[in-house]
N, CA, C and O of each residue as an XYZ file, in Angstrom:
248
protein
N     -64.545     57.557      0.472
C     -65.771     57.273      1.198
C     -66.663     58.516      1.117
O     -66.197     59.641      1.300
N     -67.932     58.299      0.844
C     -68.853     59.429      0.748
C     -69.161     59.980      2.139
O     -68.889     59.338      3.154
N     -69.728     61.171      2.162
C     -70.068     61.814      3.433
C     -71.076     60.990      4.217
O     -70.989     60.897      5.442
N     -72.045     60.386      3.508
C     -73.058     59.578      4.191
C     -72.423     58.357      4.855
O     -72.744     58.025      5.996
N     -71.522     57.694      4.133
C     -70.871     56.512      4.695
C     -69.979     56.900      5.866
O     -69.884     56.157      6.842
N     -69.328     58.051      5.780
C     -68.489     58.514      6.885
C     -69.337     58.783      8.124
O     -68.936     58.461      9.242
N     -70.520     59.379      7.914
C     -71.415     59.649      9.038
C     -71.904     58.350      9.656
O     -71.950     58.229     10.880
N     -72.265     57.390      8.839
C     -72.715     56.089      9.349
C     -71.586     55.428     10.135
O     -71.825     54.861     11.202
N     -70.375     55.495      9.624
C     -69.234     54.901     10.309
C     -69.009     55.568     11.665
O     -68.729     54.892     12.655
N     -69.133     56.896     11.707
C     -68.967     57.609     12.978
C     -70.051     57.224     13.970
O     -69.772     57.008     15.149
N     -71.287     57.139     13.495
C     -72.407     56.806     14.390
C     -72.238     55.401     14.948
O     -72.412     55.187     16.148
N     -71.901     54.437     14.088
C     -71.700     53.077     14.581
C     -70.497     53.003     15.513
O     -70.515     52.252     16.488
N     -69.459     53.769     15.225
C     -68.302     53.807     16.118
C     -68.681     54.311     17.494
O     -68.271     53.742     18.506
N     -69.478     55.399     17.536
C     -69.926     55.929     18.824
C     -70.846     54.954     19.547
O     -70.783     54.828     20.770
N     -71.702     54.263     18.792
C     -72.588     53.266     19.395
C     -71.781     52.137     20.029
O     -72.073     51.705     21.144
N     -70.772     51.667     19.314
C     -69.928     50.598     19.858
C     -69.177     51.087     21.095
O     -69.025     50.336     22.058
N     -68.708     52.329     21.080
C     -68.023     52.870     22.256
C     -68.970     52.977     23.450
O     -68.570     52.711     24.583
N     -70.219     53.362     23.206
C     -71.197     53.450     24.292
C     -71.507     52.070     24.866
O     -71.593     51.903     26.083
N     -71.675     51.087     23.990
C     -71.926     49.726     24.474
C     -70.719     49.177     25.214
O     -70.865     48.409     26.165
N     -69.530     49.568     24.783
C     -68.314     49.139     25.469
C     -68.282     49.700     26.886
O     -67.923     48.992     27.827
N     -68.655     50.964     27.039
C     -68.698     51.561     28.376
C     -69.678     50.810     29.266
O     -69.393     50.566     30.438
N     -70.830     50.443     28.716
C     -71.811     49.671     29.482
C     -71.245     48.308     29.885
O     -71.441     47.861     31.015
N     -70.535     47.644     28.949
C     -69.953     46.331     29.265
C     -68.886     46.456     30.351
O     -68.787     45.595     31.225
N     -68.098     47.512     30.300
C     -67.062     47.712     31.319
C     -67.705     47.895     32.679
O     -67.237     47.331     33.669
N     -68.771     48.676     32.740
C     -69.481     48.871     34.012
C     -70.007     47.544     34.530
O     -69.902     47.255     35.722
N     -70.576     46.729     33.637
C     -71.099     45.417     34.053
C     -69.984     44.523     34.592
O     -70.168     43.851     35.607
N     -68.849     44.508     33.934
C     -67.730     43.673     34.376
C     -67.223     44.152     35.735
O     -66.941     43.337     36.614
N     -67.106     45.458     35.910
C     -66.644     45.997     37.192
C     -67.613     45.622     38.306
O     -67.191     45.254     39.401
N     -68.909     45.716     38.028
C     -69.909     45.352     39.042
C     -69.805     43.868     39.370
O     -69.859     43.486     40.540
N     -69.656     43.024     38.343
C     -69.532     41.584     38.604
C     -68.302     41.283     39.450
O     -68.372     40.495     40.394
N     -67.183     41.903     39.117
C     -65.967     41.660     39.893
C     -66.094     42.204     41.313
O     -65.572     41.609     42.256
N     -66.778     43.321     41.464
C     -66.951     43.914     42.792
C     -67.853     43.056     43.681
O     -67.716     43.066     44.904
N     -68.767     42.318     43.066
C     -69.677     41.485     43.856
C     -69.103     40.100     44.114
O     -69.778     39.244     44.684
N     -67.865     39.876     43.699
C     -67.195     38.636     44.056
C     -67.080     37.598     42.961
O     -66.671     36.471     43.239
N     -67.422     37.929     41.733
C     -67.297     36.962     40.640
C     -65.816     36.739     40.323
O     -64.991     37.644     40.451
N     -65.505     35.513     39.909
C     -64.135     35.226     39.506
C     -63.912     35.768     38.100
O     -64.827     35.787     37.277
N     -62.680     36.210     37.833
C     -62.363     36.740     36.513
C     -62.370     35.614     35.500
O     -61.780     34.558     35.727
N     -63.035     35.841     34.393
C     -63.096     34.898     33.288
C     -62.532     35.638     32.074
O     -62.815     36.823     31.897
N     -61.739     34.964     31.234
C     -61.149     35.672     30.090
C     -62.163     36.388     29.193
O     -61.815     37.370     28.537
N     -63.397     35.916     29.154
C     -64.421     36.576     28.334
C     -64.669     38.004     28.828
O     -65.134     38.847     28.061
N     -64.370     38.279     30.072
C     -64.567     39.615     30.624
C     -63.628     40.633     29.976
O     -63.808     41.838     30.155
N     -62.647     40.171     29.239
C     -61.730     41.074     28.549
C     -62.284     41.510     27.186
O     -61.631     42.274     26.475
N     -63.459     41.041     26.822
C     -64.069     41.371     25.525
C     -64.243     42.874     25.294
O     -64.100     43.323     24.157
N     -64.545     43.667     26.325
C     -64.685     45.111     26.057
C     -63.438     45.743     25.422
O     -63.548     46.743     24.714
N     -62.276     45.175     25.667
C     -61.056     45.712     25.063
C     -61.129     45.579     23.543
O     -60.732     46.492     22.819
N     -61.632     44.449     23.062
C     -61.776     44.241     21.619
C     -62.790     45.222     21.045
O     -62.547     45.833     20.004
N     -63.928     45.374     21.722
C     -64.954     46.289     21.253
C     -64.454     47.730     21.271
O     -64.795     48.519     20.390
N     -63.653     48.072     22.266
C     -63.094     49.417     22.333
C     -62.211     49.689     21.119
O     -62.292     50.758     20.513
N     -61.381     48.733     20.773
C     -60.518     48.884     19.600
C     -61.317     49.039     18.321
O     -61.007     49.897     17.496
N     -62.340     48.221     18.149
C     -63.180     48.293     16.948
C     -63.911     49.636     16.886
O     -63.964     50.267     15.830
N     -64.466     50.066     17.998
C     -65.189     51.331     18.031
C     -64.304     52.522     17.710
O     -64.700     53.420     16.966
N     -63.107     52.525     18.271
C     -62.176     53.628     18.000
C     -61.774     53.640     16.528
O     -61.721     54.703     15.909
N     -61.493     52.478     15.969
C     -61.108     52.421     14.556
C     -62.236     52.877     13.643
O     -61.996     53.600     12.676
N     -63.469     52.460     13.942
C     -64.611     52.883     13.116
C     -64.827     54.384     13.221
O     -65.067     55.050     12.214
N     -64.745     54.916     14.426
C     -64.965     56.343     14.626
C     -63.880     57.158     13.906
O     -64.182     58.151     13.245
N     -62.622     56.733     14.037
C     -61.533     57.440     13.367
C     -61.670     57.379     11.856
O     -61.397     58.357     11.159
N     -62.096     56.224     11.350
C     -62.286     56.073      9.917
C     -63.341     57.048      9.407
O     -63.170     57.667      8.357
N     -64.421     57.180     10.149
C     -65.483     58.103      9.771
C     -65.045     59.553      9.844
O     -65.435     60.362      9.002
N     -64.239     59.889     10.838
C     -63.778     61.280     10.976
C     -62.801     61.655      9.877
O     -62.848     62.767      9.351
N     -61.909     60.725      9.525
C     -60.926     61.019      8.479
C     -61.596     61.212      7.130
O     -61.143     62.016      6.315
N     -62.669     60.478      6.894
C     -63.326     60.514      5.589
C     -64.315     61.656      5.437
O     -64.719     61.997      4.326
N     -64.700     62.239      6.552
C     -65.727     63.312      6.486
C     -65.139     64.623      6.012
O     -65.856     65.617      5.901
């Protein structure tokens, strides 16, 4: 992987991790205000995994 592609992979990985943090905050707020748990609320776990893998891939290749 070229340096440019590694940098892009790292940036997208960090972006996904940031959006995951925002989604987790939203889910916590919804649950705190009395919403019932819905399995879709577990989606941040998937995004967290994808973000970590993309970020690691970019770091290894740089």
